C-alpha positions in Angstrom: 28.8 -0.7 40.1 29.5 -3.5 37.8 27.3 -6.6 36.4 28.1 -9.8 36.7 25.5 -12.7 35.4 25.6 -16.5 35.4 25.9 -18.9 31.9 22.2 -18.6 31.6 21.8 -15.0 31.6 24.6 -13.8 29.7 22.5 -11.7 27.0 20.6 -10.1 29.6 23.4 -9.3 31.8 25.3 -7.5 28.9 22.1 -5.5 28.0 21.6 -4.5 31.7 25.4 -3.4 32.1 24.8 -1.3 28.7 21.5 0.0 30.3 23.3 1.0 33.5 26.6 2.5 31.6 28.6 0.0 33.7 31.4 -2.5 33.3 30.2 -6.3 32.6 32.5 -8.6 34.9 34.4 -11.2 33.2 33.6 -14.7 34.6 34.9 -18.3 33.8 32.7 -21.2 34.5 33.9 -24.8 34.5 33.3 -28.0 36.2 35.3 -30.1 38.1 35.7 -33.9 36.9 33.2 -35.3 39.2 30.6 -32.6 37.9 31.0 -30.2 40.7 30.6 -26.2 39.5 33.3 -24.1 39.3 33.5 -20.2 38.7 36.0 -17.5 38.9 35.2 -13.7 38.4 37.6 -10.5 38.6 37.5 -7.0 38.8 34.6 -6.9 41.4 33.3 -3.7 42.7 32.0 -2.1 45.7 28.6 -2.4 44.5 27.4 -5.7 42.2 24.2 -6.4 40.3 24.3 -10.3 39.9 21.9 -11.5 37.1 20.9 -15.0 37.3 17.7 -16.8 36.0 17.2 -20.1 37.7 16.2 -22.2 35.2 17.4 -25.4 36.6 19.0 -26.9 39.5 22.7 -26.3 37.7 21.6 -22.9 37.5 20.6 -22.4 40.9 24.0 -23.8 42.3 26.1 -21.5 40.0 24.0 -18.5 41.1 24.4 -19.3 44.8 28.3 -19.6 44.0 28.4 -16.4 42.3 26.5 -14.3 45.3 29.4 -16.1 47.5 32.4 -15.1 45.2 30.8 -11.4 45.4 30.9 -11.4 49.3 32.9 -8.4 49.7 30.8 -6.1 47.6 27.0 -5.1 48.0 24.9 -7.6 46.0 21.9 -6.6 44.1 20.5 -9.7 43.1 18.4 -9.9 39.6 16.3 -13.1 39.3 14.8 -12.7 36.2 13.0 -16.0 36.3 12.8 -18.2 39.4 12.6 -22.2 39.1 10.3 -23.6 41.9 8.1 -20.6 42.2 5.3 -22.5 41.3 6.0 -24.8 44.2 4.4 -22.3 46.4 1.8 -24.6 48.6 1.9 -27.8 50.4 -0.8 -30.0 49.5 0.2 -32.9 52.1 2.2 -33.5 55.2 5.9 -34.4 54.2 6.2 -31.8 51.0 8.8 -29.3 51.2 7.7 -25.4 50.4 10.1 -25.4 47.6 9.6 -21.8 46.6 10.3 -20.5 50.2 13.8 -23.0 50.3 15.0 -21.4 46.8 14.2 -18.0 48.0 15.8 -18.3 51.2 18.8 -19.7 49.9 19.5 -16.8 47.3 18.7 -14.2 50.0 22.2 -15.1 51.6 24.5 -12.6 51.3 22.3 -10.1 49.1 21.0 -6.5 49.8 18.0 -6.8 48.0 16.3 -8.7 45.1 14.6 -7.8 41.6 12.0 -10.4 40.5 10.3 -10.0 36.8 7.0 -11.4 36.5 7.0 -14.1 39.1 4.3 -16.3 39.0 3.1 -15.8 42.6 4.0 -12.4 43.8 3.2 -13.9 47.3 6.7 -15.6 47.0 8.1 -12.6 47.8 7.8 -13.0 51.3 10.0 -16.0 51.7 12.7 -13.7 50.5 15.2 -12.7 53.8 15.7 -9.6 52.4 13.8 -6.6 50.7 12.7 -7.9 47.1 10.6 -6.1 44.5 8.7 -7.8 41.6 8.9 -6.2 38.0 6.4 -6.5 35.3 6.9 -6.4 31.4 3.5 -6.2 30.3 4.1 -2.8 29.0 7.1 -3.9 26.9 4.9 -6.7 25.7 2.5 -4.4 24.7 4.9 -2.3 23.0 6.3 -5.0 21.0 3.0 -6.2 19.9 2.3 -2.2 18.6 5.3 -3.1 16.1 3.3 -5.8 14.8 1.1 -3.4 13.2 -2.3 -5.5 13.7 -5.5 -4.1 12.9 -7.9 -4.3 16.0 -6.0 -7.2 18.1 -7.6 -9.1 20.7 -5.5 -9.5 23.9 -6.7 -12.9 25.1 -5.6 -14.5 28.6 -5.5 -18.4 28.7 -7.6 -18.1 31.9 -9.3 -15.6 34.3 -6.3 -15.6 36.6 -4.0 -13.9 33.8 -6.6 -11.4 32.9 -5.0 -8.4 34.8 -1.9 -8.8 32.8 -3.9 -9.3 29.7 -5.3 -5.8 30.8 -1.9 -4.3 31.3 -0.8 -5.5 28.0 -4.0 -4.5 26.1 -3.4 -0.9 27.7 -0.6 -0.4 25.3 -3.0 0.3 22.3 -6.5 0.7 23.9 -7.0 -3.0 22.5 -9.8 -5.5 23.5 -9.0 -7.9 26.2 -10.6 -11.0 27.4 -9.7 -14.4 28.8 -10.6 -17.7 27.6 -13.2 -19.7 29.3 -13.4 -23.4 29.1 -17.0 -25.5 28.6 -16.9 -28.8 29.0 -18.9 -30.6 26.6 -18.4 -34.1 27.6 -16.2 -36.6 29.6 -13.3 -36.1 26.6 -14.4 -33.0 24.9 -13.5 -29.3 26.2 -14.7 -26.2 24.3 -12.6 -23.1 24.5 -13.6 -19.4 23.5 -13.3 -15.7 24.7 -15.7 -15.1 27.3 -17.1 -11.6 26.1 -15.4 -10.5 23.3 -15.8 -12.2 19.6 -12.6 -13.4 17.7 -13.7 -13.8 14.4 -12.5 -11.5 11.8 -9.2 -10.2 13.9 -6.0 -11.2 15.0 -5.9 -12.7 18.7 -2.7 -12.2 20.7 -2.4 -14.8 23.4 -0.7 -13.5 26.5 0.6 -15.1 30.2 3.6 -14.8 32.4 4.6 -18.4 31.4 4.7 -20.8 28.2 5.5 -24.1 29.8 4.3 -26.9 27.6 2.2 -24.8 25.5 -0.6 -27.4 25.8 -3.2 -25.0 26.4 -2.3 -22.4 23.7 -2.0 -25.0 21.1 -5.4 -26.4 21.7 -6.9 -22.7 21.9 -5.5 -21.4 19.4 -7.2 -24.3 16.8 -10.2 -23.5 18.5 -10.1 -19.6 17.8 -8.8 -20.2 14.2 -11.9 -22.3 13.8 -13.9 -19.5 15.1 -12.6 -17.2 12.5 -9.6 -15.8 14.0 -7.4 -14.3 10.8 -4.2 -14.9 13.1 -3.2 -16.2 16.5 0.0 -15.0 18.4 1.3 -16.3 21.5 3.5 -13.9 24.1 4.8 -14.2 27.4 7.5 -13.3 29.8 9.0 -16.5 30.6 9.7 -19.0 27.6 10.0 -22.3 29.4 8.8 -23.8 26.2 9.4 -27.4 27.9 8.8 -30.7 26.0 9.0 -29.4 22.6 6.3 -26.4 23.2 7.7 -24.3 20.4 7.3 -26.9 17.7 3.9 -28.0 19.0 2.8 -24.1 18.8 4.1 -23.5 15.5 2.5 -26.6 14.3 -0.9 -25.3 15.4 -0.6 -22.6 13.0 0.2 -19.8 15.4 2.2 -17.0 13.6 4.6 -16.1 15.9 5.9 -16.9 19.4 7.3 -13.8 21.5 9.0 -14.1 24.8 11.6 -12.0 26.9 15.3 -12.6 27.5 14.5 -13.7 31.1 15.3 -17.1 29.7 17.4 -16.5 26.5 15.8 -18.4 23.4 15.9 -17.8 20.0 12.4 -16.1 20.1 13.5 -13.7 22.9 12.2 -10.6 21.1 11.8 -8.4 24.1 14.5 -7.1 26.7 13.8 -7.0 30.4 17.2 -4.7 30.7 15.6 -1.4 30.5 12.7 -2.1 33.0 15.0 -3.7 35.3 17.7 -0.9 35.0 15.0 1.6 35.7 14.3 -0.1 38.9 18.1 -0.4 40.1 18.2 3.2 39.4 15.4 4.2 41.8 16.5 2.0 44.7 
């Protein structure tokens, strides 16, 4: 077995190879003058773990090329982050079901697929091969433990993320809740924990993805006004689009914590151990 990775997943790929105690294949990436991708990898094995987060269109094409380059090997695809996964519904005639398109394309030539906290597990049915979704909720909880916060409140941004917050909170038997929005007027919205008071305690807002960070930034300001001592933001996938990191820090958030499914300076948590455990079991 060898591990091979795309350019956008080099750190996670190297960590996974270390966890599995297998070699990391060397791959050369370049472009033709017209912008087309080129890659060449060497020393392939009978079984290859391909690691590649799809964060944009270029990384999608590169991952498909890498899968094809490994065609003579049994390919086990690790898809830490899958762009287009949130485009999982068709709202009007003529729209593509983009999650299905990407899932089918990435199924070509692979034996099985591992995703990490995919936005909607229902997307897994679109893969043409067995697919398993892994969660980093426990890993986020373990990291929060290292912060040594006193009686933290683990807070989901909405009720849809409450189950994820509960899994994170189980690491320390902490209180958890979700934010509830109350519209005060046509332009004013109030946000507060639905059941548990945030006063005089640290709060960690957790979600699978932080994209623009708008809701979390607004919530952080309101939580401070409600008496929270510190506010942290933690997620699996730090998309952090449109200046999201700076926006969050500007609101007074103590730290932004994410994993290496998307490699960022604030990637404090690695998915490598969780992925390695899943690969060994299959």
